[in-house]
C-alpha positions, 0 to 999 in steps of 0.5 A: 500500500502507498501514501500520498504526501503533500510537499509545500513551500517549494522553490519555483525551480524544483522539478519532479526529478528533484522531488523524486531524488529527495524522497527516494532517500527514505523508501520506494517512490512511486510518483513525484509531481510538482504542481504547475499553473495551468495557464503559465506552466510555472510552478505553484510551489507545492507537489505530491510524492506517492511512496510506500508507507514506511518510507512516507513516515520516515520522510515526513519525520525527516523533511517536515521543516527541513531546508531544501533549496533555500526554503523550509518545507512543509511535509505531511500526509496528503488530505483528500481534496475537498469538492468545490462548488461549481460555477460562480455564485451570483450573490 
């Protein structure tokens, strides 16, 4: 079973490969993605890493608050995305 991890406060220059390399020190990484803005393609400063449960636990403990590329990372288990209302409210 794998765990999805939220990684926040990333440097704008962090790539998917950077995340993969950073988290693979702690276990088997299934996927690593830096989230990009749909219109500009620029990093939004956060990403997600999917990895084995034991590795996820170790990496969260080791990397939450750690300095990476000049930024203090925010690392925790990802929460399910909340549904947002569709369309705009007229009020």
